C-alpha positions in Angstrom: -13.9 23.2 -63.0 -12.2 26.5 -61.8 -13.5 25.8 -58.3 -11.6 22.4 -58.2 -8.5 24.0 -59.4 -8.8 26.5 -56.6 -9.3 23.8 -54.1 -6.1 21.9 -55.2 -4.1 25.1 -55.2 -5.4 26.2 -51.8 -4.6 22.8 -50.3 -1.0 22.7 -51.8 -0.4 26.2 -50.5 -1.8 25.2 -46.9 -0.2 21.8 -46.6 3.1 22.2 -48.1 3.7 26.1 -48.5 3.8 26.0 -52.3 2.3 28.1 -54.8 1.7 26.0 -57.9 -0.2 28.6 -59.8 2.9 29.9 -61.8 4.2 26.2 -62.5 3.0 25.6 -66.0 3.6 21.9 -65.9 1.7 21.5 -62.6 -1.3 23.8 -63.6 -1.5 21.5 -66.8 -1.8 18.4 -64.8 -4.2 20.3 -62.2 -6.4 21.6 -64.7 -6.6 18.1 -66.5 -7.4 16.5 -63.2 -10.2 19.1 -62.3 -11.8 18.4 -65.8 -11.8 14.7 -65.1 -13.1 15.2 -61.5 -15.9 17.6 -62.9 -16.9 15.0 -65.3 -16.8 12.3 -62.8 -18.9 14.0 -60.3 -21.5 14.5 -62.8 -22.6 10.9 -62.2 -20.8 10.0 -59.0 -21.0 11.4 -55.5 -17.4 11.4 -54.8 -14.0 11.2 -56.9 -10.5 10.8 -55.8 -7.9 13.1 -57.3 -4.4 11.4 -57.2 -1.7 13.6 -58.8 1.9 11.9 -58.4 5.0 14.0 -58.1 3.1 17.1 -58.5 5.8 19.3 -56.9 8.8 19.4 -54.8 8.3 20.0 -50.9 11.2 21.9 -49.5 11.8 22.0 -45.9 14.8 22.7 -43.7 17.3 22.2 -46.4 15.7 19.1 -47.6 13.5 18.6 -50.6 11.3 15.7 -51.8 8.5 15.3 -54.2 5.0 15.2 -52.9 2.0 13.4 -54.1 -1.6 15.2 -54.0 -4.3 12.9 -53.2 -7.9 14.2 -52.2 -11.4 12.8 -52.2 -13.8 15.6 -53.3 -17.6 15.1 -53.2 -20.1 16.5 -55.4 -21.5 18.8 -52.6 -18.1 20.6 -52.4 -18.4 21.5 -56.1 -22.0 21.9 -57.2 -23.4 23.8 -54.2 
């Protein structure tokens, strides 16, 4: 499950330049999604993580909420 959390945090950092590791509300949602994904991947080959309004993306004086959506495969987690 920690590997899934790290994948999500890394993706958010790379795509949006946002470190969500210190955001308690975001981490609670990420951890819950990671647990759900881990359980789903025990019986499926792929699972889609969808976290709406996970954070706020700030760019050039503008800010807007962003949604995190990613399909994760069993191979990414259990290898």
